[in-house]
mmCIF entry with sequence, helices, sheets and N, C-alpha, C, O atoms, coordinates in Angstrom:
data_MODEL
# 
_entry.id   MODEL 
# 
_entity.id                         1 
_entity.type                       polymer 
_entity.pdbx_number_of_molecules   1 
# 
_entity_poly.entity_id                      1 
_entity_poly.type                           'polypeptide(L)' 
_entity_poly.nstd_linkage                   no 
_entity_poly.nstd_monomer                   no 
_entity_poly.pdbx_seq_one_letter_code       MAQLIKMFDHISRYEDNIYQYTKNFIRLKEEKWEKLQKNWEQRIIS 
_entity_poly.pdbx_seq_one_letter_code_can   MAQLIKMFDHISRYEDNIYQYTKNFIRLKEEKWEKLQKNWEQRIIS 
_entity_poly.pdbx_strand_id                 A 
# 
loop_
_entity_poly_seq.entity_id 
_entity_poly_seq.num 
_entity_poly_seq.mon_id 
_entity_poly_seq.hetero 
1 1  MET n 
1 2  ALA n 
1 3  GLN n 
1 4  LEU n 
1 5  ILE n 
1 6  LYS n 
1 7  MET n 
1 8  PHE n 
1 9  ASP n 
1 10 HIS n 
1 11 ILE n 
1 12 SER n 
1 13 ARG n 
1 14 TYR n 
1 15 GLU n 
1 16 ASP n 
1 17 ASN n 
1 18 ILE n 
1 19 TYR n 
1 20 GLN n 
1 21 TYR n 
1 22 THR n 
1 23 LYS n 
1 24 ASN n 
1 25 PHE n 
1 26 ILE n 
1 27 ARG n 
1 28 LEU n 
1 29 LYS n 
1 30 GLU n 
1 31 GLU n 
1 32 LYS n 
1 33 TRP n 
1 34 GLU n 
1 35 LYS n 
1 36 LEU n 
1 37 GLN n 
1 38 LYS n 
1 39 ASN n 
1 40 TRP n 
1 41 GLU n 
1 42 GLN n 
1 43 ARG n 
1 44 ILE n 
1 45 ILE n 
1 46 SER n 
# 
_struct_asym.id          A 
_struct_asym.entity_id   1 
# 
loop_
_struct_conf.conf_type_id 
_struct_conf.id 
_struct_conf.pdbx_PDB_helix_id 
_struct_conf.beg_label_comp_id 
_struct_conf.beg_label_asym_id 
_struct_conf.beg_label_seq_id 
_struct_conf.pdbx_beg_PDB_ins_code 
_struct_conf.end_label_comp_id 
_struct_conf.end_label_asym_id 
_struct_conf.end_label_seq_id 
_struct_conf.pdbx_end_PDB_ins_code 
_struct_conf.beg_auth_comp_id 
_struct_conf.beg_auth_asym_id 
_struct_conf.beg_auth_seq_id 
_struct_conf.end_auth_comp_id 
_struct_conf.end_auth_asym_id 
_struct_conf.end_auth_seq_id 
_struct_conf.pdbx_PDB_helix_class 
_struct_conf.details 
_struct_conf.pdbx_PDB_helix_length 
HELX_P HELX_P1 AA1 ALA A 2  ? ASP A 9  ? ALA A 2  ASP A 9  1 ? 8  
HELX_P HELX_P2 AA2 ARG A 13 ? ASP A 16 ? ARG A 13 ASP A 16 1 ? 4  
HELX_P HELX_P3 AA3 ILE A 18 ? ILE A 45 ? ILE A 18 ILE A 45 1 ? 28 
# 
_struct_conf_type.id          HELX_P 
_struct_conf_type.criteria    ? 
_struct_conf_type.reference   ? 
# 
loop_
_atom_site.group_PDB 
_atom_site.id 
_atom_site.type_symbol 
_atom_site.label_atom_id 
_atom_site.label_alt_id 
_atom_site.label_comp_id 
_atom_site.label_asym_id 
_atom_site.label_entity_id 
_atom_site.label_seq_id 
_atom_site.pdbx_PDB_ins_code 
_atom_site.Cartn_x 
_atom_site.Cartn_y 
_atom_site.Cartn_z 
_atom_site.occupancy 
_atom_site.B_iso_or_equiv 
_atom_site.pdbx_formal_charge 
_atom_site.auth_seq_id 
_atom_site.auth_comp_id 
_atom_site.auth_asym_id 
_atom_site.auth_atom_id 
_atom_site.pdbx_PDB_model_num 
ATOM 1   N N  . MET A 1 1  ? 31.227 32.779 79.690 1.00 0.00 ? 1  MET A N  1 
ATOM 2   C CA . MET A 1 1  ? 30.649 33.863 78.918 1.00 0.00 ? 1  MET A CA 1 
ATOM 3   C C  . MET A 1 1  ? 31.562 35.100 78.933 1.00 0.00 ? 1  MET A C  1 
ATOM 4   O O  . MET A 1 1  ? 31.665 35.808 77.931 1.00 0.00 ? 1  MET A O  1 
ATOM 5   N N  . ALA A 1 2  ? 32.205 35.349 80.038 1.00 0.00 ? 2  ALA A N  1 
ATOM 6   C CA . ALA A 1 2  ? 33.095 36.512 80.141 1.00 0.00 ? 2  ALA A CA 1 
ATOM 7   C C  . ALA A 1 2  ? 34.275 36.376 79.182 1.00 0.00 ? 2  ALA A C  1 
ATOM 8   O O  . ALA A 1 2  ? 34.765 37.377 78.660 1.00 0.00 ? 2  ALA A O  1 
ATOM 9   N N  . GLN A 1 3  ? 34.736 35.143 78.944 1.00 0.00 ? 3  GLN A N  1 
ATOM 10  C CA . GLN A 1 3  ? 35.851 34.937 78.037 1.00 0.00 ? 3  GLN A CA 1 
ATOM 11  C C  . GLN A 1 3  ? 35.467 35.288 76.606 1.00 0.00 ? 3  GLN A C  1 
ATOM 12  O O  . GLN A 1 3  ? 36.288 35.820 75.858 1.00 0.00 ? 3  GLN A O  1 
ATOM 13  N N  . LEU A 1 4  ? 34.254 35.002 76.225 1.00 0.00 ? 4  LEU A N  1 
ATOM 14  C CA . LEU A 1 4  ? 33.799 35.349 74.884 1.00 0.00 ? 4  LEU A CA 1 
ATOM 15  C C  . LEU A 1 4  ? 33.766 36.856 74.683 1.00 0.00 ? 4  LEU A C  1 
ATOM 16  O O  . LEU A 1 4  ? 34.153 37.355 73.627 1.00 0.00 ? 4  LEU A O  1 
ATOM 17  N N  . ILE A 1 5  ? 33.318 37.559 75.666 1.00 0.00 ? 5  ILE A N  1 
ATOM 18  C CA . ILE A 1 5  ? 33.262 39.025 75.576 1.00 0.00 ? 5  ILE A CA 1 
ATOM 19  C C  . ILE A 1 5  ? 34.681 39.588 75.514 1.00 0.00 ? 5  ILE A C  1 
ATOM 20  O O  . ILE A 1 5  ? 34.954 40.513 74.749 1.00 0.00 ? 5  ILE A O  1 
ATOM 21  N N  . LYS A 1 6  ? 35.574 39.031 76.316 1.00 0.00 ? 6  LYS A N  1 
ATOM 22  C CA . LYS A 1 6  ? 36.957 39.494 76.326 1.00 0.00 ? 6  LYS A CA 1 
ATOM 23  C C  . LYS A 1 6  ? 37.607 39.274 74.958 1.00 0.00 ? 6  LYS A C  1 
ATOM 24  O O  . LYS A 1 6  ? 38.305 40.159 74.461 1.00 0.00 ? 6  LYS A O  1 
ATOM 25  N N  . MET A 1 7  ? 37.392 38.132 74.357 1.00 0.00 ? 7  MET A N  1 
ATOM 26  C CA . MET A 1 7  ? 37.966 37.852 73.043 1.00 0.00 ? 7  MET A CA 1 
ATOM 27  C C  . MET A 1 7  ? 37.360 38.750 71.972 1.00 0.00 ? 7  MET A C  1 
ATOM 28  O O  . MET A 1 7  ? 38.049 39.158 71.038 1.00 0.00 ? 7  MET A O  1 
ATOM 29  N N  . PHE A 1 8  ? 36.091 39.052 72.103 1.00 0.00 ? 8  PHE A N  1 
ATOM 30  C CA . PHE A 1 8  ? 35.415 39.887 71.128 1.00 0.00 ? 8  PHE A CA 1 
ATOM 31  C C  . PHE A 1 8  ? 36.000 41.299 71.117 1.00 0.00 ? 8  PHE A C  1 
ATOM 32  O O  . PHE A 1 8  ? 36.129 41.908 70.056 1.00 0.00 ? 8  PHE A O  1 
ATOM 33  N N  . ASP A 1 9  ? 36.346 41.809 72.270 1.00 0.00 ? 9  ASP A N  1 
ATOM 34  C CA . ASP A 1 9  ? 36.878 43.163 72.385 1.00 0.00 ? 9  ASP A CA 1 
ATOM 35  C C  . ASP A 1 9  ? 38.362 43.245 72.037 1.00 0.00 ? 9  ASP A C  1 
ATOM 36  O O  . ASP A 1 9  ? 38.892 44.341 71.854 1.00 0.00 ? 9  ASP A O  1 
ATOM 37  N N  . HIS A 1 10 ? 39.020 42.127 71.945 1.00 0.00 ? 10 HIS A N  1 
ATOM 38  C CA . HIS A 1 10 ? 40.460 42.083 71.720 1.00 0.00 ? 10 HIS A CA 1 
ATOM 39  C C  . HIS A 1 10 ? 40.765 42.095 70.218 1.00 0.00 ? 10 HIS A C  1 
ATOM 40  O O  . HIS A 1 10 ? 40.125 41.375 69.452 1.00 0.00 ? 10 HIS A O  1 
ATOM 41  N N  . ILE A 1 11 ? 41.716 42.889 69.803 1.00 0.00 ? 11 ILE A N  1 
ATOM 42  C CA . ILE A 1 11 ? 42.150 42.900 68.404 1.00 0.00 ? 11 ILE A CA 1 
ATOM 43  C C  . ILE A 1 11 ? 43.254 41.866 68.250 1.00 0.00 ? 11 ILE A C  1 
ATOM 44  O O  . ILE A 1 11 ? 44.264 41.913 68.952 1.00 0.00 ? 11 ILE A O  1 
ATOM 45  N N  . SER A 1 12 ? 43.061 40.953 67.347 1.00 0.00 ? 12 SER A N  1 
ATOM 46  C CA . SER A 1 12 ? 44.068 39.907 67.160 1.00 0.00 ? 12 SER A CA 1 
ATOM 47  C C  . SER A 1 12 ? 45.240 40.444 66.348 1.00 0.00 ? 12 SER A C  1 
ATOM 48  O O  . SER A 1 12 ? 45.142 41.477 65.684 1.00 0.00 ? 12 SER A O  1 
ATOM 49  N N  . ARG A 1 13 ? 46.342 39.720 66.419 1.00 0.00 ? 13 ARG A N  1 
ATOM 50  C CA . ARG A 1 13 ? 47.531 40.129 65.672 1.00 0.00 ? 13 ARG A CA 1 
ATOM 51  C C  . ARG A 1 13 ? 47.302 40.032 64.172 1.00 0.00 ? 13 ARG A C  1 
ATOM 52  O O  . ARG A 1 13 ? 47.954 40.735 63.400 1.00 0.00 ? 13 ARG A O  1 
ATOM 53  N N  . TYR A 1 14 ? 46.377 39.164 63.748 1.00 0.00 ? 14 TYR A N  1 
ATOM 54  C CA . TYR A 1 14 ? 46.084 39.023 62.323 1.00 0.00 ? 14 TYR A CA 1 
ATOM 55  C C  . TYR A 1 14 ? 45.315 40.229 61.797 1.00 0.00 ? 14 TYR A C  1 
ATOM 56  O O  . TYR A 1 14 ? 45.506 40.639 60.652 1.00 0.00 ? 14 TYR A O  1 
ATOM 57  N N  . GLU A 1 15 ? 44.457 40.790 62.620 1.00 0.00 ? 15 GLU A N  1 
ATOM 58  C CA . GLU A 1 15 ? 43.727 41.986 62.221 1.00 0.00 ? 15 GLU A CA 1 
ATOM 59  C C  . GLU A 1 15 ? 44.632 43.209 62.231 1.00 0.00 ? 15 GLU A C  1 
ATOM 60  O O  . GLU A 1 15 ? 44.427 44.147 61.460 1.00 0.00 ? 15 GLU A O  1 
ATOM 61  N N  . ASP A 1 16 ? 45.625 43.198 63.099 1.00 0.00 ? 16 ASP A N  1 
ATOM 62  C CA . ASP A 1 16 ? 46.532 44.330 63.226 1.00 0.00 ? 16 ASP A CA 1 
ATOM 63  C C  . ASP A 1 16 ? 47.382 44.506 61.964 1.00 0.00 ? 16 ASP A C  1 
ATOM 64  O O  . ASP A 1 16 ? 47.520 45.622 61.464 1.00 0.00 ? 16 ASP A O  1 
ATOM 65  N N  . ASN A 1 17 ? 47.947 43.420 61.451 1.00 0.00 ? 17 ASN A N  1 
ATOM 66  C CA . ASN A 1 17 ? 48.782 43.499 60.260 1.00 0.00 ? 17 ASN A CA 1 
ATOM 67  C C  . ASN A 1 17 ? 48.541 42.252 59.411 1.00 0.00 ? 17 ASN A C  1 
ATOM 68  O O  . ASN A 1 17 ? 49.325 41.303 59.453 1.00 0.00 ? 17 ASN A O  1 
ATOM 69  N N  . ILE A 1 18 ? 47.468 42.260 58.654 1.00 0.00 ? 18 ILE A N  1 
ATOM 70  C CA . ILE A 1 18 ? 47.040 41.066 57.916 1.00 0.00 ? 18 ILE A CA 1 
ATOM 71  C C  . ILE A 1 18 ? 48.020 40.688 56.806 1.00 0.00 ? 18 ILE A C  1 
ATOM 72  O O  . ILE A 1 18 ? 48.169 39.503 56.509 1.00 0.00 ? 18 ILE A O  1 
ATOM 73  N N  . TYR A 1 19 ? 48.679 41.642 56.198 1.00 0.00 ? 19 TYR A N  1 
ATOM 74  C CA . TYR A 1 19 ? 49.568 41.338 55.077 1.00 0.00 ? 19 TYR A CA 1 
ATOM 75  C C  . TYR A 1 19 ? 50.838 40.617 55.533 1.00 0.00 ? 19 TYR A C  1 
ATOM 76  O O  . TYR A 1 19 ? 51.336 39.738 54.830 1.00 0.00 ? 19 TYR A O  1 
ATOM 77  N N  . GLN A 1 20 ? 51.356 40.979 56.692 1.00 0.00 ? 20 GLN A N  1 
ATOM 78  C CA . GLN A 1 20 ? 52.555 40.322 57.201 1.00 0.00 ? 20 GLN A CA 1 
ATOM 79  C C  . GLN A 1 20 ? 52.283 38.847 57.456 1.00 0.00 ? 20 GLN A C  1 
ATOM 80  O O  . GLN A 1 20 ? 53.088 37.998 57.072 1.00 0.00 ? 20 GLN A O  1 
ATOM 81  N N  . TYR A 1 21 ? 51.182 38.533 58.085 1.00 0.00 ? 21 TYR A N  1 
ATOM 82  C CA . TYR A 1 21 ? 50.905 37.148 58.424 1.00 0.00 ? 21 TYR A CA 1 
ATOM 83  C C  . TYR A 1 21 ? 50.528 36.331 57.200 1.00 0.00 ? 21 TYR A C  1 
ATOM 84  O O  . TYR A 1 21 ? 50.787 35.129 57.160 1.00 0.00 ? 21 TYR A O  1 
ATOM 85  N N  . THR A 1 22 ? 49.932 36.950 56.219 1.00 0.00 ? 22 THR A N  1 
ATOM 86  C CA . THR A 1 22 ? 49.624 36.245 54.974 1.00 0.00 ? 22 THR A CA 1 
ATOM 87  C C  . THR A 1 22 ? 50.916 35.830 54.285 1.00 0.00 ? 22 THR A C  1 
ATOM 88  O O  . THR A 1 22 ? 51.038 34.692 53.833 1.00 0.00 ? 22 THR A O  1 
ATOM 89  N N  . LYS A 1 23 ? 51.874 36.734 54.200 1.00 0.00 ? 23 LYS A N  1 
ATOM 90  C CA . LYS A 1 23 ? 53.169 36.415 53.581 1.00 0.00 ? 23 LYS A CA 1 
ATOM 91  C C  . LYS A 1 23 ? 53.892 35.323 54.358 1.00 0.00 ? 23 LYS A C  1 
ATOM 92  O O  . LYS A 1 23 ? 54.462 34.405 53.768 1.00 0.00 ? 23 LYS A O  1 
ATOM 93  N N  . ASN A 1 24 ? 53.866 35.426 55.676 1.00 0.00 ? 24 ASN A N  1 
ATOM 94  C CA . ASN A 1 24 ? 54.540 34.410 56.495 1.00 0.00 ? 24 ASN A CA 1 
ATOM 95  C C  . ASN A 1 24 ? 53.889 33.048 56.302 1.00 0.00 ? 24 ASN A C  1 
ATOM 96  O O  . ASN A 1 24 ? 54.586 32.037 56.217 1.00 0.00 ? 24 ASN A O  1 
ATOM 97  N N  . PHE A 1 25 ? 52.572 33.011 56.234 1.00 0.00 ? 25 PHE A N  1 
ATOM 98  C CA . PHE A 1 25 ? 51.855 31.756 56.054 1.00 0.00 ? 25 PHE A CA 1 
ATOM 99  C C  . PHE A 1 25 ? 52.201 31.122 54.716 1.00 0.00 ? 25 PHE A C  1 
ATOM 100 O O  . PHE A 1 25 ? 52.461 29.921 54.649 1.00 0.00 ? 25 PHE A O  1 
ATOM 101 N N  . ILE A 1 26 ? 52.209 31.902 53.667 1.00 0.00 ? 26 ILE A N  1 
ATOM 102 C CA . ILE A 1 26 ? 52.530 31.388 52.332 1.00 0.00 ? 26 ILE A CA 1 
ATOM 103 C C  . ILE A 1 26 ? 53.974 30.899 52.285 1.00 0.00 ? 26 ILE A C  1 
ATOM 104 O O  . ILE A 1 26 ? 54.249 29.838 51.724 1.00 0.00 ? 26 ILE A O  1 
ATOM 105 N N  . ARG A 1 27 ? 54.884 31.649 52.858 1.00 0.00 ? 27 ARG A N  1 
ATOM 106 C CA . ARG A 1 27 ? 56.293 31.262 52.883 1.00 0.00 ? 27 ARG A CA 1 
ATOM 107 C C  . ARG A 1 27 ? 56.478 29.949 53.643 1.00 0.00 ? 27 ARG A C  1 
ATOM 108 O O  . ARG A 1 27 ? 57.212 29.067 53.197 1.00 0.00 ? 27 ARG A O  1 
ATOM 109 N N  . LEU A 1 28 ? 55.820 29.823 54.774 1.00 0.00 ? 28 LEU A N  1 
ATOM 110 C CA . LEU A 1 28 ? 55.921 28.607 55.563 1.00 0.00 ? 28 LEU A CA 1 
ATOM 111 C C  . LEU A 1 28 ? 55.370 27.401 54.808 1.00 0.00 ? 28 LEU A C  1 
ATOM 112 O O  . LEU A 1 28 ? 55.966 26.324 54.830 1.00 0.00 ? 28 LEU A O  1 
ATOM 113 N N  . LYS A 1 29 ? 54.229 27.584 54.138 1.00 0.00 ? 29 LYS A N  1 
ATOM 114 C CA . LYS A 1 29 ? 53.641 26.494 53.357 1.00 0.00 ? 29 LYS A CA 1 
ATOM 115 C C  . LYS A 1 29 ? 54.581 26.066 52.235 1.00 0.00 ? 29 LYS A C  1 
ATOM 116 O O  . LYS A 1 29 ? 54.737 24.871 51.987 1.00 0.00 ? 29 LYS A O  1 
ATOM 117 N N  . GLU A 1 30 ? 55.203 27.013 51.561 1.00 0.00 ? 30 GLU A N  1 
ATOM 118 C CA . GLU A 1 30 ? 56.139 26.695 50.484 1.00 0.00 ? 30 GLU A CA 1 
ATOM 119 C C  . GLU A 1 30 ? 57.358 25.941 51.015 1.00 0.00 ? 30 GLU A C  1 
ATOM 120 O O  . GLU A 1 30 ? 57.808 24.970 50.407 1.00 0.00 ? 30 GLU A O  1 
ATOM 121 N N  . GLU A 1 31 ? 57.888 26.393 52.148 1.00 0.00 ? 31 GLU A N  1 
ATOM 122 C CA . GLU A 1 31 ? 59.050 25.721 52.732 1.00 0.00 ? 31 GLU A CA 1 
ATOM 123 C C  . GLU A 1 31 ? 58.719 24.285 53.128 1.00 0.00 ? 31 GLU A C  1 
ATOM 124 O O  . GLU A 1 31 ? 59.511 23.375 52.884 1.00 0.00 ? 31 GLU A O  1 
ATOM 125 N N  . LYS A 1 32 ? 57.559 24.080 53.733 1.00 0.00 ? 32 LYS A N  1 
ATOM 126 C CA . LYS A 1 32 ? 57.160 22.728 54.134 1.00 0.00 ? 32 LYS A CA 1 
ATOM 127 C C  . LYS A 1 32 ? 56.940 21.842 52.911 1.00 0.00 ? 32 LYS A C  1 
ATOM 128 O O  . LYS A 1 32 ? 57.300 20.664 52.923 1.00 0.00 ? 32 LYS A O  1 
ATOM 129 N N  . TRP A 1 33 ? 56.353 22.402 51.860 1.00 0.00 ? 33 TRP A N  1 
ATOM 130 C CA . TRP A 1 33 ? 56.123 21.627 50.643 1.00 0.00 ? 33 TRP A CA 1 
ATOM 131 C C  . TRP A 1 33 ? 57.446 21.224 49.993 1.00 0.00 ? 33 TRP A C  1 
ATOM 132 O O  . TRP A 1 33 ? 57.599 20.081 49.561 1.00 0.00 ? 33 TRP A O  1 
ATOM 133 N N  . GLU A 1 34 ? 58.399 22.149 49.921 1.00 0.00 ? 34 GLU A N  1 
ATOM 134 C CA . GLU A 1 34 ? 59.705 21.850 49.340 1.00 0.00 ? 34 GLU A CA 1 
ATOM 135 C C  . GLU A 1 34 ? 60.427 20.772 50.145 1.00 0.00 ? 34 GLU A C  1 
ATOM 136 O O  . GLU A 1 34 ? 61.048 19.879 49.569 1.00 0.00 ? 34 GLU A O  1 
ATOM 137 N N  . LYS A 1 35 ? 60.347 20.851 51.464 1.00 0.00 ? 35 LYS A N  1 
ATOM 138 C CA . LYS A 1 35 ? 60.970 19.851 52.322 1.00 0.00 ? 35 LYS A CA 1 
ATOM 139 C C  . LYS A 1 35 ? 60.330 18.474 52.104 1.00 0.00 ? 35 LYS A C  1 
ATOM 140 O O  . LYS A 1 35 ? 61.034 17.468 52.020 1.00 0.00 ? 35 LYS A O  1 
ATOM 141 N N  . LEU A 1 36 ? 59.020 18.432 52.015 1.00 0.00 ? 36 LEU A N  1 
ATOM 142 C CA . LEU A 1 36 ? 58.308 17.180 51.768 1.00 0.00 ? 36 LEU A CA 1 
ATOM 143 C C  . LEU A 1 36 ? 58.676 16.605 50.406 1.00 0.00 ? 36 LEU A C  1 
ATOM 144 O O  . LEU A 1 36 ? 58.901 15.401 50.276 1.00 0.00 ? 36 LEU A O  1 
ATOM 145 N N  . GLN A 1 37 ? 58.736 17.448 49.411 1.00 0.00 ? 37 GLN A N  1 
ATOM 146 C CA . GLN A 1 37 ? 59.081 17.008 48.065 1.00 0.00 ? 37 GLN A CA 1 
ATOM 147 C C  . GLN A 1 37 ? 60.517 16.469 48.016 1.00 0.00 ? 37 GLN A C  1 
ATOM 148 O O  . GLN A 1 37 ? 60.778 15.445 47.385 1.00 0.00 ? 37 GLN A O  1 
ATOM 149 N N  . LYS A 1 38 ? 61.432 17.154 48.677 1.00 0.00 ? 38 LYS A N  1 
ATOM 150 C CA . LYS A 1 38 ? 62.823 16.706 48.709 1.00 0.00 ? 38 LYS A CA 1 
ATOM 151 C C  . LYS A 1 38 ? 62.934 15.341 49.397 1.00 0.00 ? 38 LYS A C  1 
ATOM 152 O O  . LYS A 1 38 ? 63.642 14.458 48.913 1.00 0.00 ? 38 LYS A O  1 
ATOM 153 N N  . ASN A 1 39 ? 62.243 15.172 50.515 1.00 0.00 ? 39 ASN A N  1 
ATOM 154 C CA . ASN A 1 39 ? 62.252 13.884 51.218 1.00 0.00 ? 39 ASN A CA 1 
ATOM 155 C C  . ASN A 1 39 ? 61.657 12.783 50.353 1.00 0.00 ? 39 ASN A C  1 
ATOM 156 O O  . ASN A 1 39 ? 62.155 11.657 50.346 1.00 0.00 ? 39 ASN A O  1 
ATOM 157 N N  . TRP A 1 40 ? 60.608 13.099 49.635 1.00 0.00 ? 40 TRP A N  1 
ATOM 158 C CA . TRP A 1 40 ? 59.963 12.121 48.752 1.00 0.00 ? 40 TRP A CA 1 
ATOM 159 C C  . TRP A 1 40 ? 60.910 11.670 47.631 1.00 0.00 ? 40 TRP A C  1 
ATOM 160 O O  . TRP A 1 40 ? 61.018 10.481 47.333 1.00 0.00 ? 40 TRP A O  1 
ATOM 161 N N  . GLU A 1 41 ? 61.592 12.645 47.018 1.00 0.00 ? 41 GLU A N  1 
ATOM 162 C CA . GLU A 1 41 ? 62.520 12.324 45.933 1.00 0.00 ? 41 GLU A CA 1 
ATOM 163 C C  . GLU A 1 41 ? 63.696 11.497 46.441 1.00 0.00 ? 41 GLU A C  1 
ATOM 164 O O  . GLU A 1 41 ? 64.167 10.607 45.732 1.00 0.00 ? 41 GLU A O  1 
ATOM 165 N N  . GLN A 1 42 ? 64.172 11.763 47.629 1.00 0.00 ? 42 GLN A N  1 
ATOM 166 C CA . GLN A 1 42 ? 65.281 11.000 48.197 1.00 0.00 ? 42 GLN A CA 1 
ATOM 167 C C  . GLN A 1 42 ? 64.868 9.558  48.463 1.00 0.00 ? 42 GLN A C  1 
ATOM 168 O O  . GLN A 1 42 ? 65.689 8.653  48.318 1.00 0.00 ? 42 GLN A O  1 
ATOM 169 N N  . ARG A 1 43 ? 63.634 9.324  48.844 1.00 0.00 ? 43 ARG A N  1 
ATOM 170 C CA . ARG A 1 43 ? 63.155 7.970  49.084 1.00 0.00 ? 43 ARG A CA 1 
ATOM 171 C C  . ARG A 1 43 ? 63.051 7.190  47.768 1.00 0.00 ? 43 ARG A C  1 
ATOM 172 O O  . ARG A 1 43 ? 63.347 5.995  47.726 1.00 0.00 ? 43 ARG A O  1 
ATOM 173 N N  . ILE A 1 44 ? 62.640 7.854  46.718 1.00 0.00 ? 44 ILE A N  1 
ATOM 174 C CA . ILE A 1 44 ? 62.510 7.181  45.420 1.00 0.00 ? 44 ILE A CA 1 
ATOM 175 C C  . ILE A 1 44 ? 63.889 6.809  44.885 1.00 0.00 ? 44 ILE A C  1 
ATOM 176 O O  . ILE A 1 44 ? 64.077 5.708  44.368 1.00 0.00 ? 44 ILE A O  1 
ATOM 177 N N  . ILE A 1 45 ? 64.845 7.713  45.007 1.00 0.00 ? 45 ILE A N  1 
ATOM 178 C CA . ILE A 1 45 ? 66.199 7.481  44.487 1.00 0.00 ? 45 ILE A CA 1 
ATOM 179 C C  . ILE A 1 45 ? 66.915 6.395  45.294 1.00 0.00 ? 45 ILE A C  1 
ATOM 180 O O  . ILE A 1 45 ? 67.633 5.576  44.721 1.00 0.00 ? 45 ILE A O  1 
ATOM 181 N N  . SER A 1 46 ? 66.729 6.381  46.614 1.00 0.00 ? 46 SER A N  1 
ATOM 182 C CA . SER A 1 46 ? 67.425 5.402  47.476 1.00 0.00 ? 46 SER A CA 1 
ATOM 183 C C  . SER A 1 46 ? 66.970 3.990  47.249 1.00 0.00 ? 46 SER A C  1 
ATOM 184 O O  . SER A 1 46 ? 67.465 3.070  47.899 1.00 0.00 ? 46 SER A O  1 
# 
């Protein structure tokens, strides 16, 4: 129970700067998608 109270009082890094983490998340998703797509195309061509 004490851990729940501690977490409740703590400000997360996402609340501190929500726009930075949103951009990072979107960028990471795009990079992973491009990598997956490139690997997929290489398998089809090979």
